matplotlib code that plots the C-alpha trace (Angstrom):
import matplotlib.pyplot as plt

x = [-48.6, -45.2, -42.0, -40.2, -36.9, -33.7, -30.1, -27.5, -23.4, -22.4, -18.6, -17.2, -13.4, -11.5, -10.9, -13.5, -11.8, -11.4, -13.7, -17.1, -18.0, -19.5, -21.5, -22.8, -23.9, -25.7, -27.8, -28.6, -29.7, -31.7, -33.3, -34.4, -35.3, -33.1, -31.4, -27.9, -24.1, -21.4, -17.8, -14.3, -12.4, -8.9, -10.8, -12.5, -16.1, -18.4, -22.0, -24.7, -28.0, -31.6, -35.0, -37.1, -35.1, -36.2, -35.2, -31.8, -31.4, -32.3, -29.8, -27.1, -27.5, -27.3, -24.0, -21.7, -24.4, -24.7, -21.0, -19.0, -17.1, -13.5, -14.4, -13.4, -15.1, -13.3, -15.4, -18.9, -19.8, -23.4, -23.7, -26.5, -26.3, -28.2, -30.8, -29.8, -33.2, -31.2, -33.6, -31.7, -28.7, -25.1, -21.6, -19.3, -15.8, -13.1, -12.4, -9.3, -9.0, -6.2, -6.3, -6.0, -7.4, -8.6, -7.3, -6.2, -7.3, -4.5, -4.3, -7.1, -7.2, -9.4, -13.2, -15.6, -17.4, -14.5, -13.0, -16.3, -16.2, -12.6, -13.3, -16.7, -16.4, -19.4, -17.9, -16.1, -13.3, -12.7, -9.2, -8.4, -5.4, -6.5, -10.1, -11.1, -14.3, -14.7, -14.4, -10.9, -7.9, -4.7, -5.2, -2.0, 0.6, -0.7, -1.5, 0.4, -1.4, -5.0, -7.8, -8.0, -9.0, -7.8, -5.5, -3.6, -2.9, -0.8, -4.1, -3.9, -2.1, -5.2, -8.2, -11.3, -13.1, -16.7, -18.0, -15.5, -16.7, -20.4, -19.7, -17.8, -20.8, -23.5, -24.4, -26.1, -22.7, -20.2, -17.5, -19.3, -16.5, -13.8, -10.6, -8.4, -11.4, -10.3, -10.6, -8.2, -9.5, -8.1, -6.3, -3.1, -1.8, 1.2, 4.1, 6.5, 10.4, 13.4, 16.5, 18.2, 15.2, 13.8, 10.2, 8.6, 6.1, 2.8, -0.8, -0.8, 1.7, 0.2, -0.2, 3.4, 4.7, 3.1, 4.7, 8.3, 7.6, 6.7, 10.1, 12.1, 12.5, 12.6, 10.3, 10.3, 6.7, 5.5, 2.7, 0.8, 3.7, 6.7, 8.4, 8.2, 10.5, 8.6, 9.4, 7.5, 7.6, 7.6, 10.7, 13.7, 16.3, 14.3, 14.1, 17.9, 18.7, 16.7, 18.3, 21.7, 21.3, 19.5, 22.2, 19.5, 21.1, 19.1, 15.8, 12.5, 10.9, 7.1, 4.5, 1.5, -1.5, -4.6, -7.0, -7.2, -7.6, -4.3, -2.4, -4.1, -2.1, 1.2, 0.3, -2.2, -4.5, -6.1, -9.8, -8.4, -5.3, -7.5, -9.6, -6.5, -5.6, -8.7, -8.9, -8.9, -5.4, -4.1, -0.8, 1.6, 0.5, 3.0, 1.7, 2.7, 3.9, 2.1, 4.3, 4.5, 4.2, 5.4, 7.0, 10.8, 12.5, 14.5, 11.7, 12.0, 14.7, 15.1, 11.6, 8.5, 6.6, 5.7, 5.0, 1.8, -0.7, -3.4, -3.6, -4.2, -4.3, -6.2, -3.0, -1.8, -5.3, -4.7, -1.1, -1.9, -4.9, -2.4, -2.5, 0.3, 0.2, 2.1, 4.6, 7.2, 6.9, 9.7, 10.7, 11.8, 15.2, 18.9, 19.1, 19.0, 18.1, 14.4, 12.1, 12.0, 9.0, 10.0, 10.3, 13.7, 15.0, 13.9, 15.6, 18.9, 19.1, 17.2, 18.7, 21.1, 18.5, 15.6, 15.2, 11.9, 10.4, 6.2, 5.7, 2.9, 2.6, 0.7, 3.1, 3.8, 4.3, 5.6, 6.7, 4.9, 6.5, 4.1, 2.8, 3.9, 1.7, 1.0, -1.7, -0.8, -3.3, -6.1, -4.6, -2.8, 0.8, 2.8, 6.2, 6.0, 3.2, 3.2, 1.0, -2.8, -2.5, -0.4, -1.4, -4.2, -3.2, -2.7, -5.4, -3.8, -5.8, -5.0, -4.3, -0.2, 1.7, 2.9, 5.9, 8.0, 9.8, 12.9, 13.0, 16.2, 18.9, 17.5, 13.9, 13.2, 9.7, 9.2, 6.0, 4.1, 1.7, -1.6, -3.9, -4.5, -3.5, -0.1, 0.7, 3.4, 5.0, 5.2, 8.5, 11.5, 14.2, 17.9, 19.3, 22.9, 22.8, 22.2, 19.0, 17.1, 18.5, 16.9, 13.7, 13.6, 13.8, 11.0, 8.7, 9.0, 8.4, 5.6, 3.7, 4.2, 2.4, -0.4, -1.4, -0.5, 1.5, 4.2, 6.0, 6.8, 9.0, 11.6, 12.2, 15.3, 17.4, 20.3, 22.9, 24.8, 26.1, 22.5, 21.6, 18.1, 19.9, 22.1, 19.1, 17.1, 20.2, 20.7, 17.0, 16.7, 13.9, 12.3, 12.3, 14.4, 13.9, 16.4, 14.8, 16.3, 16.0, 14.3, 12.0, 10.9, 10.0, 7.9, 6.1, 5.2, 3.7, 1.7, 0.6, -0.7, -2.6, -4.1, -2.1, -2.0, 0.1, 2.8, 4.1, 6.9, 8.2, 10.8, 12.7, 14.7, 14.8, 18.6, 21.0, 20.6, 22.6, 22.0, 21.9, 25.2, 26.9, 27.0, 25.5, 22.1, 20.2, 17.8, 16.2, 13.5, 12.3, 9.4, 7.9, 5.3, 4.9, 7.3, 9.9, 11.6, 13.3, 16.0, 15.0, 17.4, 19.2, 21.7, 25.3, 27.4, 29.8, 32.9, 31.7, 35.2, 34.7, 31.9, 28.8, 30.3, 30.1, 26.1, 26.1, 29.1, 28.4, 31.2, 33.4, 32.2, 32.5]
y = [-21.1, -20.2, -21.5, -23.9, -22.4, -24.0, -23.3, -22.3, -21.5, -18.8, -18.5, -15.3, -14.7, -11.6, -8.5, -8.8, -8.1, -4.7, -3.2, -3.5, -6.8, -8.3, -5.1, -5.2, -8.9, -8.2, -5.3, -7.2, -10.3, -8.1, -6.6, -10.0, -10.9, -13.5, -15.7, -16.8, -15.5, -14.0, -14.5, -13.9, -16.6, -17.5, -18.6, -15.2, -14.6, -17.2, -16.9, -19.4, -18.3, -19.4, -18.7, -19.2, -20.3, -17.6, -14.9, -16.6, -16.8, -12.7, -12.1, -13.9, -12.0, -9.1, -9.7, -8.7, -6.0, -4.3, -4.8, -2.3, 0.1, -1.2, -5.0, -7.1, -10.3, -13.0, -16.0, -16.8, -20.2, -21.4, -25.0, -26.6, -26.7, -28.4, -26.2, -24.9, -22.6, -19.4, -16.8, -13.7, -12.9, -12.1, -11.2, -13.6, -13.6, -14.7, -18.2, -19.9, -22.3, -24.5, -22.9, -19.1, -18.0, -14.2, -11.3, -8.1, -4.8, -2.0, 1.1, 3.6, 7.2, 8.9, 9.0, 12.1, 11.0, 11.0, 14.3, 15.8, 14.8, 15.7, 19.7, 19.5, 21.2, 19.5, 16.1, 14.4, 13.3, 17.1, 17.3, 14.0, 12.7, 9.1, 9.1, 6.2, 3.7, 0.6, 2.6, 4.2, 4.2, 1.8, -1.9, -3.5, -1.5, -2.4, -6.3, -8.9, -12.0, -12.9, -13.2, -9.2, -8.5, -5.9, -8.3, -9.0, -5.4, -2.7, -1.4, -4.3, -1.7, 0.6, -0.6, 1.2, 3.5, 3.3, 5.5, 3.8, 0.3, 1.2, 2.3, -1.0, -3.0, -1.1, -2.8, 0.8, 2.8, 3.5, 2.2, -1.1, -3.5, -1.0, -2.7, 0.6, 2.5, 5.1, 8.7, 11.2, 9.7, 5.9, 5.8, 6.9, 10.5, 12.7, 14.2, 16.9, 16.5, 18.1, 16.7, 15.6, 13.9, 16.5, 17.0, 20.1, 21.0, 22.3, 21.9, 22.0, 20.0, 20.4, 24.1, 24.3, 22.0, 24.3, 27.4, 25.4, 24.5, 28.2, 29.0, 27.1, 24.1, 20.2, 18.0, 14.3, 13.1, 9.8, 8.7, 5.6, 3.7, 5.4, 8.6, 11.6, 14.6, 17.5, 21.4, 24.2, 23.8, 27.7, 28.3, 27.7, 27.6, 25.1, 22.6, 23.4, 22.3, 19.2, 18.1, 18.8, 16.9, 14.1, 13.5, 14.0, 16.4, 16.0, 13.5, 15.4, 15.7, 14.9, 17.5, 17.1, 19.8, 20.0, 20.0, 20.3, 24.1, 24.3, 22.1, 24.2, 27.2, 25.5, 22.5, 21.6, 19.1, 16.8, 15.4, 12.0, 13.0, 14.7, 11.6, 9.7, 12.2, 11.9, 8.2, 6.2, 5.0, 8.6, 7.9, 10.7, 11.8, 13.3, 16.5, 19.4, 22.4, 25.7, 29.0, 31.0, 29.3, 29.9, 26.4, 26.4, 25.5, 23.1, 20.8, 19.4, 21.5, 21.0, 18.9, 19.4, 17.9, 17.8, 14.8, 15.6, 13.7, 15.0, 14.3, 10.6, 10.7, 12.8, 14.2, 15.4, 17.4, 18.8, 20.0, 21.2, 23.4, 25.7, 27.5, 25.7, 25.8, 22.6, 20.7, 18.6, 15.1, 13.1, 9.5, 9.7, 8.2, 8.6, 8.2, 4.5, 3.3, 2.0, 4.6, 4.8, 3.1, 3.2, 6.1, 5.3, 4.4, 7.4, 9.4, 7.7, 7.8, 11.2, 13.3, 14.8, 15.6, 16.9, 19.9, 18.4, 15.0, 14.9, 11.2, 8.9, 5.8, 3.4, 1.0, 0.4, -3.3, -3.1, 0.1, 1.0, 4.2, 6.2, 5.0, 6.9, 6.9, 8.7, 9.1, 8.0, 7.6, 7.0, 4.3, 4.5, 3.7, 2.8, 4.2, 2.8, 0.5, 0.6, 2.3, 2.1, -0.6, -3.5, -6.2, -6.2, -9.0, -9.1, -11.6, -14.3, -16.1, -19.5, -21.0, -21.8, -23.4, -21.1, -19.6, -16.9, -14.7, -12.8, -10.1, -8.1, -5.9, -2.4, -1.2, -4.5, -6.1, -9.7, -11.6, -14.6, -16.5, -18.4, -20.1, -17.3, -14.1, -12.5, -10.6, -8.2, -6.7, -3.1, -1.2, -2.5, -0.6, -1.2, -4.4, -2.5, -2.1, -4.2, -2.1, -2.7, -6.4, -7.0, -5.5, -7.8, -10.6, -9.2, -8.7, -12.1, -13.5, -11.2, -11.7, -15.5, -15.3, -13.1, -14.5, -18.0, -19.2, -21.6, -21.5, -24.7, -23.0, -20.2, -18.1, -15.6, -13.7, -15.1, -12.8, -14.6, -11.6, -10.3, -10.3, -11.8, -14.5, -15.6, -15.6, -17.9, -20.3, -20.3, -21.9, -25.8, -28.4, -26.0, -26.1, -23.7, -21.6, -19.1, -16.6, -14.0, -10.4, -9.1, -12.3, -11.3, -7.9, -9.1, -11.6, -9.3, -7.1, -9.7, -11.2, -7.5, -7.0, -10.6, -12.0, -15.3, -16.7, -15.5, -11.6, -9.8, -8.1, -5.2, -4.7, -1.2, -0.9, -1.2, -4.2, -7.6, -10.8, -12.8, -16.6, -16.5, -15.0, -11.5, -8.5, -7.8, -4.9, -3.6, -7.1, -8.2, -11.5, -13.7, -14.8, -16.6, -17.4, -20.4, -19.6, -17.0, -16.8, -14.1, -12.4, -9.4, -7.2, -4.3, -5.2, -5.9, -3.0, -3.3, -2.4, -1.1, -1.7, -4.1, -2.9, 0.4, 1.2, 0.9, 3.9, 5.6, 5.4, 7.7, 4.6, 3.3, 6.5]
z = [1.5, 3.6, 2.6, 4.6, 6.3, 5.4, 6.2, 3.8, 4.2, 2.1, 1.9, 0.2, -0.6, -1.7, -0.2, 2.8, 5.9, 7.1, 4.7, 6.7, 5.0, 8.3, 9.3, 5.6, 6.0, 9.1, 7.8, 4.7, 6.6, 8.7, 5.8, 4.6, 8.1, 7.8, 10.8, 11.5, 12.0, 10.1, 11.0, 9.6, 8.9, 7.6, 4.4, 4.0, 5.3, 6.2, 6.6, 8.3, 7.2, 7.7, 6.5, 3.5, 0.2, -2.1, 0.8, 0.8, -2.9, -3.0, 0.0, -2.2, -5.2, -3.3, -1.8, -5.0, -5.8, -2.9, -0.7, 0.5, -2.0, -0.6, -0.9, -3.9, -4.1, -6.2, -5.2, -3.5, -2.8, -1.5, 0.2, 2.0, 6.0, 8.8, 10.1, 13.7, 14.5, 15.1, 16.8, 15.3, 13.3, 14.7, 14.3, 16.0, 16.7, 14.1, 13.7, 12.7, 9.9, 8.4, 5.2, 4.7, 1.4, 2.5, 0.6, 2.7, 2.2, 1.3, 3.4, 2.4, 2.4, 4.9, 3.6, 3.2, 6.2, 8.7, 7.0, 7.7, 11.5, 11.7, 11.1, 13.0, 16.3, 17.6, 16.9, 19.6, 17.2, 16.2, 15.1, 16.2, 13.9, 13.8, 12.9, 10.7, 10.2, 8.2, 5.0, 5.3, 7.3, 8.2, 7.0, 5.2, 7.3, 10.9, 10.3, 11.8, 11.0, 9.9, 10.6, 10.7, 14.0, 16.4, 18.6, 15.5, 14.3, 15.9, 17.4, 20.1, 22.6, 22.8, 24.6, 23.2, 25.7, 26.2, 23.7, 21.0, 22.3, 21.7, 18.4, 17.7, 18.9, 17.0, 14.0, 12.6, 13.1, 10.4, 12.9, 13.5, 13.8, 12.5, 14.0, 14.2, 15.8, 18.4, 19.7, 21.7, 25.1, 24.0, 20.8, 19.6, 20.0, 18.7, 20.0, 19.0, 19.6, 18.5, 16.8, 20.3, 21.7, 23.6, 23.9, 22.8, 25.3, 23.8, 24.0, 20.3, 18.6, 14.9, 15.3, 16.5, 13.8, 11.2, 12.5, 12.5, 8.7, 7.8, 9.5, 7.3, 9.5, 8.2, 10.1, 10.3, 10.2, 11.0, 8.7, 7.5, 6.0, 7.3, 7.9, 5.6, 5.6, 5.2, 4.3, 3.0, -0.8, -1.3, 0.8, -1.1, 1.2, 3.2, 0.3, -0.8, 2.9, 2.7, -0.4, 1.2, 4.3, 2.6, -0.2, -2.9, -5.3, -8.3, -8.1, -7.7, -4.4, -4.0, -3.1, -1.0, -1.2, 0.7, -2.4, -6.0, -5.8, -4.3, -6.9, -9.8, -8.7, -9.7, -12.2, -15.0, -14.6, -16.9, -15.8, -15.5, -13.7, -11.2, -10.9, -9.8, -7.4, -5.5, -5.6, -2.3, -3.1, -3.4, -5.3, -6.5, -9.9, -12.5, -13.5, -15.9, -14.2, -14.8, -15.1, -13.1, -9.8, -6.5, -5.5, -4.9, -8.4, -6.3, -5.7, -9.5, -11.0, -15.0, -14.8, -16.8, -14.2, -10.6, -8.5, -6.4, -4.2, -1.9, 1.8, 2.8, 6.5, 9.0, 10.2, 6.5, 6.5, 9.7, 9.2, 5.5, 6.8, 8.3, 5.0, 3.1, -0.8, -1.0, 1.5, 0.2, 1.4, 0.5, 2.2, 5.4, 4.9, 3.5, -0.2, -1.0, 2.5, 3.3, 4.9, 8.7, 10.7, 14.1, 16.3, 17.9, 14.5, 13.1, 15.6, 15.1, 11.2, 10.7, 13.3, 11.0, 8.4, 10.5, 12.9, 14.6, 14.6, 14.7, 15.9, 17.1, 19.0, 16.8, 15.7, 11.5, 11.2, 7.3, 5.8, 2.2, 0.2, -1.6, -4.9, -8.1, -11.3, -14.4, -16.9, -20.3, -23.3, -20.9, -18.8, -15.2, -15.7, -12.6, -12.0, -8.0, -7.1, -3.3, -0.5, -1.5, -4.1, -2.1, -1.3, -4.1, -6.3, -10.2, -11.4, -13.4, -16.2, -15.0, -11.8, -11.2, -8.4, -5.3, -6.4, -4.5, -7.3, -5.7, -8.3, -9.3, -7.6, -8.3, -7.4, -6.1, -5.2, -4.4, -5.7, -4.2, -6.5, -5.0, -7.5, -9.9, -7.7, -8.1, -4.9, -5.9, -2.8, -1.8, -3.0, -1.4, -3.0, -4.1, -2.5, -2.3, 1.7, 4.6, 5.7, 2.5, 2.4, 5.9, 4.5, 1.8, 4.1, 6.3, 3.4, 2.4, 5.9, 6.5, 3.2, 3.5, 6.8, 6.3, 2.9, 4.2, 0.9, 1.2, -2.1, -4.0, -6.5, -6.2, -8.9, -9.5, -12.0, -13.9, -12.5, -10.0, -8.0, -7.2, -3.6, -4.4, -6.4, -3.7, -1.2, -3.6, -4.2, -0.2, 0.1, 0.6, -0.3, -3.0, -6.7, -8.3, -11.7, -13.1, -15.3, -17.9, -16.7, -20.1, -20.4, -16.8, -17.8, -20.8, -19.0, -16.3, -18.8, -20.2, -17.0, -15.9, -19.4, -19.1, -22.2, -22.8, -25.7, -27.6, -28.2, -29.6, -26.6, -26.8, -23.6, -23.1, -19.5, -19.2, -18.7, -17.3, -17.1, -20.7, -21.0, -22.8, -20.0, -21.5, -20.5, -22.5, -23.1, -25.9, -26.6, -29.1, -28.0, -28.9, -25.7, -23.9, -20.3, -20.3, -22.8, -25.1, -28.4, -28.9, -32.0, -32.1, -29.7, -29.7, -30.4, -27.2, -26.0, -23.9, -20.3, -18.4, -14.7, -15.4, -13.1, -12.6, -16.3, -15.9, -13.2, -15.1, -18.8, -19.6, -19.1, -22.5, -24.5]

ax = plt.figure().add_subplot(projection="3d")
ax.plot(x, y, z, "-o")
ax.set_aspect("equal")
plt.show()
């Protein structure tokens, strides 16, 4: 007996935009011969599905089991709908809704399929430095608003050619509804300039850039979340010049190698470190040096470790394919300033450091530094959580009000909460100069817009002189909550590890403004998510010059 057809509405929340979710739903619906439509909305992905109830049940069950690898589903709801009699299944344009609840994908390193095409002479995207598909490429750094569609990204300036448009419209194609889809005919392109703004006339800017690097030049390279300053890591004079011009005397410099085999020439890798290196997030991973090696001692002087990463854009792969063991890839900025993301700004701020600039014309809406991590006791420990991970939220055990947490003065990040999601921003930096403070303000505005969060509460540090504190105190018509520095550290560790209840927490990160007006540091606190008890602490010591003594501890000797 034939089942009577019914209609259901399926709503899926989570990271479901920009990851090939609508094409997946389209193909799954056709697999079950179901009719209807799927759309991106500001509430996630919504499906109107029609067909026999048993097939709809199987379809719904398969969604979390077979969804795209970059998707992260947080909620699926199923409701009855009036039957409309659809004749086929279609993907429709995104629909605006009053409530925005979707999660946004982070930027994703180039996938294996795109990398194969990149080096395939017969492929029409052979050596195209912006190749991408629904499984990889830019996301967070090019989104200006949601729903995630091309007109709301920096790709709005590039009209797809007939070939790209055909791929975009073909449900069987890997680039079906891939918003950054492009090729050499219609997409972004690269150009090489010297440091006085003169274009270097060449048909092969990447090949020319590789030659310049091998000659010891410093190249400012526009990437995914901002500019890098690149030099040949085996050229000691070039590395030394980079340090001198950038005013970075001692801090280690990050390395990028073409593949794991290259890294093994100068570093020791544990299996779990290798897995982290090749993950789609592509963080910088701290790994032990291996002696002897050919990397300049100026890269990480007096340090047992190198910070290394693998390429995460097609441009990186193409450049490193010219035979480098490793390139230094350090942030494109002067020390303590935000990384450059705009071409004109980069020429202005980096011309005293870089000899040449390899730029492109795809705008970066929000800068995002490379993430830094290490493996400890089998767990991934973040030193900096940024590109590749943001804006994936930390999932909390319970729903809480919408809060803006403004962070501290140094190594600042902000956090926005919504329901049981805590959205920690990318690395912002030290709020000690105007450029970083402007980036702090921009990040707050941008994240509130793309996540559609209107905070009911603003949380900030006790220290009255922090710029983040002053910002919070200047806000009107919002509840204000001050949080002691070390209490915040321990509470954040509890949230990250899904601990609900009381703990004894040890905070030895450094100094922070105390509830008694003294500078605290070395704290043992009994903590829950709402309060703390100061059980023990290091003795107070005089600090001549106040905050100056933190950076110059010899003052306290």
